[in-house]
N, C-alpha and C positions, 0 to 999 in steps of 0.2 A: 588476873585481868587479861583478857585477850587483846591482841593488837587492834582489832576492830573497835573494841570499847575504848581503848586508849585514844585512837584517832577520833572517835566520836566526841570524847571528852574535850580534846584539844580544839575541836571545831566549835563546840559550844562556848568556849572561852572567848572566841573572836567576836568583835562587834559585828552586828548584823550587816551594817552597810559595807564594812571592809570585806566581809566574807563573800558578799554578793559580787563585789568587784573581782576578787581572785577566783571566783567560780567560773569566770569566762575563759575563753581561750587566750593564752598569752603569747604574743608574737616575740620573735627575737628582737633584741634592742629596745624593748618597751620598758617603761619605768613605772607601770601602774602599781606594782606590788612591792616596791623597794622598801616601804616603811614597815613591812611585815618581817618578822624574824624568820630565819630559815626553817625553824621547826613548825611554823604555821602553814607552810606550803608543802603539800605532800607530793605533788607530781605536776610537772609543767611539760606540755607537749609542744614541740616546735615543728612547724611546717612552713613550706614556701609555696606560693602560687606560681603557676607558669602560664604564659600566654598561649593561646591557641595558634597552631602553625597554619596561618591563613595562606601564606605564600608558598606552600609546599608544592614542588613540581613533581608530577607523576608521569610515568610513561605507559601508554596504553598499547596493548598488543592485539594482534588479530585473533578473533575468537576461534575456537576449534570448529573445524568443518565436519560435515557428515562423512560417513565411512567411504562413500563413493566419490567424494570431492576431495581433491588434493591441493588445488590452487585457485586463485582468482585475480581479477584486476580491480584496482582501487579507483573509485570515483568520488572525489572530495566534494562535500556539501558546504564546508567551512574553510576559511583561509586563516593564515597567521594573524593574530590580533583580534579575531572575532570572539565575542563573548558567547558562551553556551550555558544552558541550564542543565541540570541533572537529567539524564536519560534522553537528552536531545541528540538526534542523529548527526554525527560529525562526518561520516563517509559511508559509502556502500561498497561492498565487495561483490562484483559480478562474477558468478561462477557459470559452469556449463548449464546448470539447471535452474538457478534462482539467484536472487540478490540477497546478500546477508547484510543488514544494517548494523553499524557499529555505533552504539550510543556513548555519550560522555558519562563516565562513572561519577562525576561530581560537577558542581557549578564552578566555572572559572573562565580562563582565557586561553586560547590556543597559543602555545609558546613556540612550537616548531613542528613542521610536517616532515617526517622521516622517510616517506615514500612519495615519489612524484605521482601526479595524476595519470592514471592509466598504467601504473607500475604493477608488476606481478608479485603477489605475496602468497605465502603459505601459512598454515596454522602456527600461531606463536610469533609471527614476525612483528617487530616494533613498528608501530604506525605513527604516533604523534606524541608530543609532550604537552601536558596540560598544567597550567598554574592554578591551583585550587584557590577559591575565594577571591580571586582578582576581579571577577565580574561584578561582585557586589560593590567593591571599592571603586571600580571604574564607573559604575552607574550612579553612585552617590554624588550629587552636585556640590561643589565647594561654595562657601558663603560668598566669595567674590563673584562667582558666576551667578548666584542668585541675585546679588545686588545689581550686576550688570543686566540681568534679564528683567529687572523691575520696570514696569511701564513708566514712561516720563509723565510728569504732572500735566494735567490738562491746561491748555492755554487760557488766559483771562478772557472773559466774555467781551465781545465787541459791543461798544456803546451804540445805542439806537439813535439815529439822527432825528433831530426835532424840527429842523428847517428844511424847506424845499431847495433842491440844488438849482444853481443859476441856469437860465435858459441860454443856449449858445446863440450868438448874433446871426441874423439872416443876411447872406451876401446881397450886395446891391444889384448885381446882374446875375441871372440864372446861368448855371453851367451849360455850355453848348452841347447839345445832344447830337449823337451820331446816328445815322440811319443803320438799320440792321445789316444791309448789304455792304456797308463800309467796314464792318467788323470782320477782321480776318481770323479764321480759326487757327489755334496754335496746334501744331503737329505734336502728337503724343510720342514720347520716347520709345524707341524699339525695345521689346522685351529682351532681357539678358538671355543669351544662349545657355541652355542647360548642359552641364558637362557630362551627364549620364545618358544623353540621347544616343540610342543605338548600341549601348554597351551590354554585352551578354557575359555573365560571370558563371563560374562553376565553384562548387563548394564540396570539398572532400571530407568525409567524416569516417573515422575508424569504426569498423564493425565491432560491436561488443561481443563478449564471449557467448552469450546466449544465442545471438543471431548466428554466429559462426557454428555453434553446435547444432542448431536447427538445420542450417544448410547442409552440414555434414551428414546428419542422420537421414534427411530426406533423400540425399544423393545415394547414400548406402541402401536405402529401401528400393530405389529404382534399379540399382545394380545387382541387388541380391534376390529380391522377390520377383516371381513371375506374376505381375499384377494384372488383374482382369476386373472389369466393372460390369455389374448387372443393375438394371433399373426397374422401378415400379412406381406406381402412384397410389396415394392414400386419400380416401374421401374423409375429410375432417369434420363432416357434419355432426356425427354422433358425439365425438369428443368435445366439440364446441358447445353442443347443447348440454352435455353433462357438466361441463365447466360453468356454464351460465346458470344452471339450476342449483349448483352446490357451492359456488365460490364463496358466498357470504357465510354460510354455515362452516365451511372449511376454514376460512380465515378466523372466524370467531373461536373455533375449537383449538386449532393448531397455531394460531397467531402467525400465519404465513400464507401467501397467496398460492392458489392452485394454478399451475401453468401446464404447458403441453410437454415440457421436457421430461417430467416424471412419467408420463404415459409411454414415451419412447424408450426411456431407460428400463422401465419394468418390462416392456414388450421385448426389448433386446435380451434381458436376462432370461425371459421365458423361452425365447428362440435359441439362445446359447445352450440352455439345458437340453433342448430338444435336438440340437445339432452340435454335439461336442467337438466336432472337427474344427468348427469356426472358432471355438474357444481354446483350441490347442495351439502348439508352437513347435517348430522344428529346432532341435538342438544340433547346430551344424558341427559342433566339436565332437559329439558322440554319434551323430547320424541317427538320432532317435526322435520320436514324436512324443511330446510331453502333453498329456491330457490333464486338465484341471477339473476338480469337482467343486470348485467355487467360481464365482463370477465377480471380478473387479473391473469396473467400467471406468475408463478415462474419459473425461469430458473436456473437450478443447475450449480454452478461454483465451480470447485475444486481449493482450495488454499492450501498453505503449512500448515496452521493451521487447516484445515478441510473443509468440504463441506458447502457452503453458497448458499442461494437461494434468490437472489434479485428479486423483483417483477416488471413486466411490467404491468402498470395499464391501464384499458380501451382499451384493444387491439382491441376490436370490432370496434373502431373508427379510427384505424391506418391503414396506407398503408405500403408497404414494406420498404420505405425509413425511415419512422418514427420508425419502429420496429428495423431496423439495427442501427440507431443512438442511440436508447435507450439501446440496447444490448451492443453496443460499450462503451457507457458512464458507464454503470453498471459494465462491465467487467474491465474497467480501474480502477474504484474505488475499485473493489475487489482485483486486483493485487497490488494496493498501500495500501491496508488495510485501506481504508477510507470509507467503507460502514457503514452507520448509521443504527440504529435499525429500523428507519422508512422506510428504503429501503427494508427491508425484512419482514415487518409486512403484514399480510393479504395474499392474494393469493387464488384463487379458483381452480387452476389446475397447475400441474408441468410438465415440460419437462426436461428430463435428456438425454444428448447426450454423450453416451459412445463411439461413433464412433471416436471422436477426439483422443482416445487412442488406436484405432484399434480393438475395441470390435466387434464381429460378432453377438453375441446372448446374451440375458440376460433377467432377470425378475426384474424390478425395484420395490422398496418398496414405498408404499404410504407415502406422507408427511402429517402427521396429522395436522389439522383436515380436510384435503381435502379428497375427495372420489375417486380420480383416479390420475394416473401418466402415461405419455407417455415416453417410452424408445426408443431413436434413436440409431442406430448402424452404423458400417462402411459400406462404399460403395464398393462392390466387384463385379467384372465381373463374371457372371455365365451363363451357358446355360439355356435358357428358351424357352418354346414352344409358338410361336405366329403365329396364322393363319395356324396351322398345320406344321409349320417349326421350326426347332431348330436354334436359333440365340443367339449370345452373347450380353448380356445387363448389364449395371451397376445397380445392385440391392441392396436394403437395407431392412433388416428385421426391423420391428417395433413391439413393444410390448405395450399393454395397461393393466396395473394392476389396478383393480377397487375393490371397497368395495361392495361385493355381498349382503350386507344387504340393500343397497339402489339401486344399479344398477343391472338390470337383464342382462342376456346374450345377449338377442336381442338388447338391447340398446348399450351394449358395442361393439358388432360386427358391428352394424350400424355406430357407432361413428368412429371406426377404418377404415371402408371402406370409410367413408366420407373424412377422412384425406388422404387416398390413392388416391381418385379421384381428390382432389384439387392439390396435389403435382404433380401427373402425368400429369394433364392438368389444369394449373392455370386459363384458360378461364372459368372454372366452376364458379369462383367467380363473373365474370362479368355477367353471366347468372343467378346467384342466384339459383343454382341447388343443 
């Protein structure tokens, strides 16, 4: 007889109700199966339960930066004792190019801040200590607090009077009335003197790293480049009519609105291909000119923390819909402060649109190490001469600032006229003219 058959036979001898009890898991120190003989119980497994470590304290470090970023300044969004949820932003690290949010790895309470506000940190620096699970315990109200917060019982209803109140007695002699002229006005109290009258104050705010970097780069551009600006004007009538005629169908098919920015970006890519010197750059270390066979256009976006320039890559291969979708995605990331350093690296040409703020005219500054920048401005109706007649047309001034060390005047003017031709008549792109 096998051992299994022997075990099965011994099991069959046991009463059914006793076997069902001993078939359960047996804890240490339990007395459920004491009445059974040792031969009736084949195996007992012991285990212990352990409580979840809700009050564990963890230390959060600075996330790894991009390759071109080495350090940043901490700006705290939370303080010691604040409750945070999982993935809630505790602080932001401002770098030269962008802000890196640091989320909480778990729900809990901030135990300690290890870096002061505005302190400089590098990748892997210890930032703060978090007590996990304390937020849930802190948020749960105690029974005493619930009892204290219970509303008081309503007051008993006021009895309704059934008898009329007594009438006050009428005086025997009427009160002596005074003429109006005899009444002396009471002088009003003088207003209290305000302590802030004539006080002028100043408030000093430390420049963040992004603003410092912007100032440094713009000054470097002025000191390095031989900047010169040329101007032209664009008749926006045709592009406005095209947008008006196709905006609904464009929105229905691509789920995004058709704007004017895509026309200028595509026109710039067409002009950069025609004038490669504007798309090139001078390598000062080797004294060489670097020509690119691709077009990466940086689009300047104004944010509360400064000007950022996310890059639209390989624009020469895009159509209007691709450009509009990319601009919308980058703009959304910029507004949410979610731009990564990789989104702003590179770029062979920049477009700045001051027209969204109502600018009529301006001279943009080159974004180094690029060699040129296009400045768009507002659309205003002006009288213009067309075929010997004065008509009112929606016009925009455009400006091209270029590095005269690399780009000659002929190339700059030809480049700007090419943009004017494409925007005024987009059919030029189809004819490759």
